[in-house]
GUDO-372504 format. One record per residue (C-alpha): residue in one letter; x, y, z. Coordinates in steps of 0.5 Angstrom, whole numbers, padded with zeros to 4 digits, always signed. Each point is the difference from the previous one (the first is absolute). Example, Ala and Ser with C-alpha at 12.3 -4.5 7.8 and 13.67 -1.06 7.14 Angstrom:
2
A+0025-0009+0016/S+0002+0007-0002/
//
This chain:
68
X-0060-0007+0016/X+0005+0005+0002/X+0005+0002-0005/X+0007+0002+0002/X+0002+0007-0001/X+0007-0002-0001/X+0002-0005-0004/X+0005-0006+0002/X+0004+0001-0006/X+0000+0007-0002/X+0002+0002-0007/X+0005+0005+0003/X+0004-0006+0003/X+0000-0004-0007/X+0007-0001-0003/X+0003-0003-0006/X+0006-0004+0001/X+0005-0001-0005/X+0006-0005+0001/X+0006+0001-0004/X+0002-0005-0005/X+0006-0002+0004/X-0004+0000+0007/X+0000-0007+0003/X-0004+0000+0007/X+0001-0007+0001/X+0008+0002+0001/X-0002+0007+0004/X+0002+0004-0006/X-0006+0005-0001/X+0000+0005-0005/X-0005+0004-0003/X-0005+0006+0000/X-0006+0001+0004/X-0006+0005-0003/X-0006+0003+0004/X-0006-0002-0005/X-0003+0007+0003/X+0005+0005+0000/X+0005-0003-0006/X+0006+0001+0005/X+0005-0005-0001/X+0006-0003+0004/X+0006-0004-0002/X+0003-0005+0005/X+0006-0004+0000/X-0002-0004+0007/X-0006-0003+0003/X+0002+0005+0006/X-0001+0006-0005/X-0006-0003-0003/X-0003+0000+0007/X+0003+0007+0001/X-0004+0002-0006/X-0006-0003+0002/X+0000+0003+0007/X+0002+0007-0002/X-0006+0000-0006/X-0005-0002+0005/X+0002+0005+0006/X+0000+0006-0006/X-0007-0003-0002/X-0004-0001+0007/X-0006-0004+0000/X-0006+0001+0005/X+0001-0006+0004/X-0007-0004+0003/X+0000+0002+0008/
//
């Protein structure tokens, strides 16, 4: 049995997503806070686009080794 050197779901890419009480994703209203579990860094967002931007920015900051 071979164990993967790099996990498929690394801890550095674990997040807690907290939606604001006024958020209503069904109607497109996405407001909340995203927190990186490993670093504790928090990102506040008020649109789905901002949420994705926060994820992309954080993922590019904390590069993870990919499998070749």
